C-alpha positions in Angstrom: 10.0 66.0 -36.1 13.0 65.7 -33.9 16.4 64.5 -35.2 16.4 61.4 -33.1 13.1 60.4 -34.7 14.9 60.0 -38.1 16.2 56.7 -39.2 19.9 56.0 -39.0 20.1 56.1 -42.8 18.5 59.5 -42.9 20.7 60.8 -40.1 23.9 59.7 -41.9 22.6 61.3 -45.1 21.9 64.6 -43.2 25.3 64.6 -41.6 27.0 64.1 -45.0 24.9 66.9 -46.5 25.9 69.3 -43.7 29.5 68.4 -44.1 29.3 69.3 -47.8 27.1 72.4 -47.4 29.1 74.1 -44.6 32.3 74.5 -46.8 30.2 75.5 -49.8 28.4 78.1 -47.6 31.7 79.5 -46.3 33.2 79.7 -49.8 30.1 81.6 -51.1 30.2 83.9 -48.1 33.9 84.7 -48.5 33.6 85.1 -52.3 30.5 87.4 -51.9 32.3 89.5 -49.3 35.4 89.9 -51.6 33.3 90.6 -54.6 31.0 93.3 -53.1 33.9 94.7 -51.0 36.0 95.4 -54.1 32.9 96.6 -56.1 32.2 99.1 -53.3 35.7 100.7 -53.9 34.8 101.8 -57.4 35.9 100.2 -60.6 35.9 96.6 -59.7 38.5 95.3 -62.2 41.0 98.1 -61.3 40.8 97.6 -57.6 41.0 93.9 -58.0 44.2 94.2 -60.0 45.7 96.6 -57.5 45.2 94.0 -54.8 46.8 91.3 -56.9 49.4 93.6 -58.6 50.3 96.4 -56.1 53.6 97.3 -57.8 51.6 98.6 -60.8 50.4 101.5 -58.7 48.0 104.0 -60.3 48.8 102.9 -63.9 46.4 100.1 -63.9 43.3 102.1 -65.0 45.2 103.3 -68.2 46.3 99.7 -69.1 42.8 98.4 -68.7 41.2 101.2 -70.8 43.7 100.7 -73.6 43.1 97.0 -73.6 39.4 97.5 -74.1 40.1 99.9 -77.0 42.3 97.3 -78.7 39.7 94.6 -78.3 36.9 96.9 -79.8 39.0 97.8 -82.8 40.4 94.4 -83.6 37.1 92.8 -84.3 36.2 91.5 -80.9 32.9 91.8 -79.2 31.6 95.3 -79.1 31.8 96.5 -75.5 30.3 99.4 -73.5 33.3 101.8 -73.9 31.9 104.6 -71.7 32.1 102.4 -68.7 35.7 101.4 -69.4 36.9 104.8 -70.5 35.6 106.7 -67.4 38.8 106.1 -65.4 41.3 107.6 -67.9 38.9 110.4 -69.0 39.0 111.6 -65.4 42.8 111.9 -65.8 42.3 114.2 -68.8 42.8 111.6 -71.6 40.5 112.0 -74.6 39.4 108.9 -76.6 38.0 108.2 -80.0 37.0 104.8 -81.4 35.9 104.3 -85.0 34.7 100.8 -85.9 34.1 99.8 -89.6 34.1 103.4 -90.6 31.5 104.4 -88.0 32.2 106.4 -84.9 31.7 104.0 -82.1 32.8 106.3 -79.2 34.3 109.7 -78.7 34.9 111.6 -75.4 33.4 114.8 -76.8 31.2 114.9 -79.8 32.9 116.0 -83.1 36.5 115.6 -81.9 37.3 112.5 -83.9 39.2 114.1 -86.8 40.9 116.6 -84.5 42.1 113.9 -82.0 43.3 111.6 -84.8 45.3 114.4 -86.4 46.7 115.4 -83.0 47.9 111.8 -82.5 49.8 112.0 -85.8 51.3 115.4 -84.8 52.6 113.9 -81.5 53.6 110.6 -83.2 54.1 111.2 -86.9 55.3 107.6 -87.7 52.9 105.4 -89.6 51.1 102.5 -88.1 50.3 101.7 -84.5 51.7 103.8 -81.7 51.9 103.4 -78.0 53.9 106.2 -76.3 53.5 107.1 -72.7 56.2 109.3 -71.1 56.6 112.3 -69.0 54.9 114.5 -71.6 51.8 112.4 -71.7 50.0 109.5 -73.4 49.7 108.9 -77.2 47.9 105.7 -78.3 46.9 104.9 -81.8 45.8 101.5 -83.0 44.6 100.7 -86.6 43.0 97.5 -87.6 44.5 95.4 -90.4 41.8 96.3 -92.9 42.3 100.0 -92.2 38.5 100.4 -91.4 38.8 100.7 -87.6 41.0 103.0 -85.5 41.2 103.8 -81.8 43.0 106.9 -80.4 43.7 108.0 -76.9 45.6 111.3 -76.2 46.1 113.1 -72.9 48.6 114.9 -70.7 48.7 112.2 -68.1 52.5 111.6 -67.4 53.9 108.1 -67.0 54.8 107.8 -63.4 53.9 105.0 -61.0 52.6 106.4 -57.8 50.6 105.0 -55.0 47.4 103.3 -56.0 43.9 103.3 -54.4 45.1 101.1 -51.5 47.9 102.3 -49.2 51.3 100.5 -49.3 50.8 98.7 -46.0 47.5 97.1 -47.2 49.4 94.2 -48.7 50.3 92.6 -45.3 46.8 93.5 -44.1 45.2 91.7 -47.0 47.5 88.7 -46.5 46.7 88.6 -42.8 43.0 89.0 -43.4 43.1 86.2 -46.0 45.0 84.0 -43.5 42.5 84.8 -40.8 39.5 84.1 -43.0 41.1 80.8 -44.0 41.9 79.8 -40.4 38.4 80.8 -39.3 36.9 78.8 -42.1 38.9 75.7 -41.2 37.9 76.2 -37.5 34.3 76.3 -38.4 34.5 73.2 -40.7 36.4 71.3 -38.0 34.0 72.4 -35.3 30.9 71.4 -37.4 32.6 68.1 -38.2 33.4 67.4 -34.5 29.8 68.3 -33.5 28.4 65.9 -36.1 30.8 63.1 -35.1 29.8 63.6 -31.5 26.1 63.5 -32.3 26.7 60.4 -34.5 28.7 58.8 -31.6 25.8 59.5 -29.2 23.1 58.4 -31.6 24.8 55.4 -33.3 28.0 54.3 -31.7 26.7 54.5 -28.1 23.7 52.2 -28.8 25.9 49.9 -30.8 28.3 49.7 -27.8 25.4 48.9 -25.5 24.3 46.1 -27.9 27.8 44.8 -27.9 27.9 44.7 -24.1 24.5 43.0 -24.0 25.6 40.3 -26.5 28.7 39.7 -24.3 26.5 39.3 -21.2 24.3 36.9 -23.0 27.3 35.0 -24.3 28.5 34.6 -20.7 25.0 33.3 -19.6 23.6 36.5 -18.2 19.9 36.4 -19.3 18.5 38.5 -16.5 19.8 42.0 -17.5 17.1 43.7 -19.6 18.2 45.4 -22.8 16.6 48.9 -22.9 16.5 51.1 -25.9 15.0 54.6 -26.2 15.5 55.0 -29.9 12.8 54.5 -32.6 15.1 53.8 -35.5 16.9 50.7 -36.9 19.1 50.5 -33.8 16.0 50.6 -31.5 14.5 47.7 -33.5 17.7 45.8 -33.2 17.7 46.3 -29.5 14.1 45.1 -29.3 15.1 42.0 -31.3 18.0 41.4 -28.9 15.6 41.8 -26.0 13.2 39.2 -27.5 16.2 36.9 -28.1 17.3 37.4 -24.4 13.8 36.5 -23.2 13.6 33.4 -25.4 17.1 32.3 -24.3 16.0 32.8 -20.7 12.8 30.8 -21.2 14.9 28.1 -23.0 17.3 27.9 -20.1 14.3 27.5 -17.7 12.8 24.8 -19.8 16.2 23.1 -20.1 16.6 23.2 -16.3 13.1 21.9 -15.9 13.7 19.1 -18.4 16.9 18.2 -16.5 15.0 18.2 -13.2 12.2 16.1 -14.7 14.8 13.7 -16.2 16.4 13.2 -12.8 13.1 12.7 -11.1 12.1 10.2 -13.9 15.3 8.2 -13.3 14.8 8.3 -9.6 11.2 7.2 -10.0 12.1 4.4 -12.3 14.8 3.2 -9.9 12.5 3.5 -6.9 9.4 1.9 -8.5 11.5 -1.0 -9.9 13.5 -1.5 -6.7 10.4 -1.9 -4.5 8.7 -4.8 -6.4 12.1 -6.4 -7.0 12.7 -6.4 -3.3 9.3 -8.0 -2.7 10.0 -10.7 -5.3 13.3 -11.4 -3.7 11.7 -11.6 -0.3 8.9 -14.0 -1.4 11.3 -16.3 -3.3 13.7 -16.2 -0.4 10.8 -17.3 1.8 10.2 -20.3 -0.5 13.9 -21.2 -0.8 14.6 -20.8 3.0 11.6 -23.0 3.9 9.6 -20.3 5.5 6.7 -21.3 3.2 6.8 -24.9 4.5 3.3 -25.9 3.3 1.9 -26.1 -0.2 -0.7 -23.5 0.7 2.0 -21.0 1.8 4.2 -21.8 -1.2 1.3 -21.2 -3.6 0.5 -17.9 -1.8 4.1 -16.7 -2.1 4.2 -17.7 -5.8 0.9 -15.8 -6.4 2.4 -12.7 -4.8 5.5 -13.0 -7.0 3.3 -13.4 -10.0 1.2 -10.4 -9.3 4.2 -8.2 -8.5 5.8 -9.2 -11.7 2.6 -8.4 -13.5 2.7 -4.9 -12.0 6.3 -4.5 -13.1 5.4 -5.7 -16.6 2.5 -3.2 -16.7 4.9 -0.4 -15.6 7.4 -1.3 -18.2 4.7 -1.4 -20.9 3.5 2.1 -19.9 7.0 3.4 -19.8 7.7 2.0 -23.3 4.4 3.5 -24.6 5.2 6.9 -23.0 8.6 6.9 -24.7 7.1 6.1 -28.1 4.4 8.8 -27.5 7.1 11.4 -26.7 9.2 10.4 -29.7 6.1 10.5 -31.9 6.6 6.9 -32.9 3.4 5.5 -31.4 1.1 4.0 -34.1 -2.6 5.1 -34.1 -5.5 3.5 -35.9 -7.5 6.5 -36.6 -11.3 6.4 -37.2 -14.4 8.5 -36.8 -16.4 7.3 -33.8 -19.2 8.6 -31.6 -18.1 9.6 -28.1 -21.6 9.1 -26.8 -21.6 5.4 -27.9 -18.1 4.7 -26.7 -18.7 6.2 -23.2 -22.1 4.5 -22.9 -20.6 1.1 -23.7 -17.6 1.6 -21.4 -19.8 2.5 -18.4 -22.1 -0.4 -19.2 -19.2 -2.9 -19.2 -17.5 -1.5 -16.1 -20.4 -0.7 -13.9 -21.3 -4.1 -12.7 -17.7 -5.3 -11.6 -17.2 -1.9 -10.0 -20.3 -2.2 -7.9 -18.8 -5.3 -6.2 -15.9 -2.9 -5.1 -18.5 -0.4 -3.8 -17.6 2.0 -6.5 -20.1 3.9 -8.7 -19.4 4.7 -12.4 -22.0 6.9 -14.2 -22.3 8.8 -17.5 -24.1 12.1 -18.0 -24.8 13.1 -21.6 -25.5 16.8 -22.0 -25.4 16.8 -25.8 -29.0 15.8 -26.5 -29.1 14.1 -29.9 -25.6 15.0 -30.9 -23.6 11.8 -31.2 -20.3 13.7 -30.7 -18.3 12.2 -33.6 -14.6 12.7 -33.3 -11.4 11.3 -34.8 -9.8 8.8 -32.4 -8.0 5.5 -31.9 -10.4 3.2 -30.0 -7.7 1.3 -28.2 -5.8 4.4 -27.1 -9.0 6.2 -26.1 -10.0 3.2 -24.0 -6.5 3.5 -22.3 -7.4 7.1 -21.5 -10.6 6.0 -19.8 -8.9 3.1 -18.0 -6.2 5.3 -16.6 -8.7 7.9 -15.4 -10.8 5.2 -13.7 -7.7 3.6 -12.2 -6.7 6.9 -10.8 -10.1 7.4 -9.2 -10.0 3.9 -7.7 -6.5 4.3 -6.2 -7.3 7.6 -4.5 -10.8 7.1 -3.2 -11.3 8.5 0.2 -13.1 5.6 1.9 -14.3 2.1 1.2 -16.7 3.6 -1.3 -16.1 5.9 -4.2 -17.6 7.2 -7.5 -16.6 8.6 -10.9 -18.9 10.6 -13.1 -18.2 10.9 -16.8 -19.9 14.1 -18.0 -19.9 15.1 -21.8 -20.9 18.5 -23.1 -20.1 20.8 -26.1 -17.5 23.5 -25.7 -15.4 25.7 -28.0 -16.2 23.9 -31.2 -15.5 20.5 -29.7 -16.5 18.3 -26.8 -15.5 18.5 -23.1 -15.3 15.3 -21.1 -15.2 15.8 -17.4 -14.1 12.8 -15.2 -15.1 13.8 -11.7 -14.5 11.6 -8.7 -15.2 12.0 -4.9 -11.8 10.9 -3.7 -9.2 12.5 -1.7 -8.5 15.2 -4.3 -5.2 16.9 -5.0 -3.7 20.0 -3.4 -3.8 23.2 -5.5 0.0 23.3 -5.9 0.0 19.7 -7.3 -2.7 20.2 -10.0 -0.3 21.3 -12.7 2.1 18.4 -12.1 -0.1 15.3 -11.9 0.4 14.7 -15.6 4.2 14.5 -15.3 5.9 11.1 -15.4 6.3 9.3 -12.1 4.8 12.3 -10.2 2.7 11.4 -7.2 1.1 13.7 -4.6 2.6 11.5 -1.9 6.1 13.0 -1.8 7.6 10.0 0.1 6.2 7.7 -2.7 4.7 5.5 0.0 1.8 4.5 -2.4 4.0 2.6 -4.9 1.6 -0.4 -4.9 -1.1 1.9 -6.1 0.6 2.4 -9.4 3.6 3.5 -11.3 2.8 7.2 -11.7 2.8 6.9 -15.4 -1.0 6.6 -16.1 -1.9 10.2 -16.3 1.3 11.1 -18.1 0.4 8.5 -20.8 -3.2 9.9 -20.8 -2.0 13.4 -21.4 0.2 12.3 -24.4 -2.6 10.4 -26.0 -5.0 13.3 -25.7 -2.4 15.6 -27.2 -1.9 13.2 -30.1 -5.7 13.4 -30.7 -5.4 17.2 -31.0 -7.0 17.8 -27.6 -6.2 19.3 -24.2 -6.2 18.0 -20.7 -6.1 19.7 -17.3 -7.3 19.1 -13.7 -9.4 21.1 -11.3 -10.8 20.4 -7.8 -14.2 18.9 -7.6 -16.9 20.2 -5.3 -17.4 19.5 -2.5 -14.3 17.2 -2.7 -12.4 15.1 -5.1 -10.7 15.7 -8.4 -12.0 16.5 -11.9 -9.9 15.6 -14.9 -11.1 17.7 -17.9 -10.4 16.4 -21.5 -11.3 18.6 -24.5 -11.4 16.9 -27.9 -12.0 18.6 -31.3 -15.1 17.7 -33.3 -14.6 15.9 -36.6 -14.0 18.2 -39.5 -17.0 18.2 -41.9 -16.2 17.1 -45.4 
């Protein structure tokens, strides 16, 4: 596993462990080097003291040996005297140690009484003696209970000469210690710098990129992609920022589209209200100015004003209904009803009047015995059928036309296809015919044919019923409006 595959928490933990282990490793290495270096010189304690106490010279082995004799006689822990007496015995000093009346150590077997007597001859005073002069060393120590005694006698004169290390070794040792200290500090600083650099690359750099990305987003730049090559918490954060950027970009597009739709809606309302108002003004002006100078003409003008006002009233009602549907405030009277029965009755009622207009309305039931029961509002569903029929009548391609209502099962619900043989709709307009005030005639020359709200209202009603609506070209010509409605949930 690579280091960059670790999480940020584990990387920080690893960095802290390294920062602690490096000084510990250096201390252990330096301590081990000093320990084994001094041990390699012979008697470890003697050489160590010579390093720390160079002015004691070669007298240090004698002091250490006598100290161990004192400790052994005075009731301390029993030590391995041969190891500690080796240094002074090489100088010619003989040693005897009797502990609790038992010989504990003697340089040569059987010399205890002789060596003790010799110590009294050289130092006849009673009690403990420590004499070390030019003639040699006399050391006698008796315990308080008189049961233990230690004696050391030898011709080694008391003179402080050069020790194991040369005199100039002091500055060398100090320089070496300073060099080791500086090298250790350099290694610790170097390791710390490398760890900080890696942390900056792995943590601070991605954080800086995220900060820059957030500033770009703050200033409205939603197009620059946020890329992250990490697989840790920072990478997940970058992916979250990227998702947020995409959502904000989509939200801006939707907001711009909503603003465009709103502007088109207001423009459509203004245009579609201004046209019939102009007509009404023209007709009434004709009556007032005496252009309609006969009762027949006056009646004709008044009928035109009436029908135009009816169209305006219908548009206002549709606009009001569309507003309530968009706000979710439209009231629905829900019931379970059969689609087959509703469509059959609708076609039966509308077929005869439509034939007089040379228009054919038919119903194809592809469900067999299935009554296609769904949850709907009868009045609003009838409005869906009326708007679909009205659209087919407005855009028929000749004096004759047709609309086929085709019902089939699909995706756990029912698909109602309303297929006409009219002029059809261009491919680029299919996705927009359900928008408010949208017409395929860009110059809006067909205002008398309708307000452009019918299919928008139809789409909202279908959505409220839990369905979907879309349009596709009919073959060989015309338009097919497809409405999918969910089947009633079984109790």
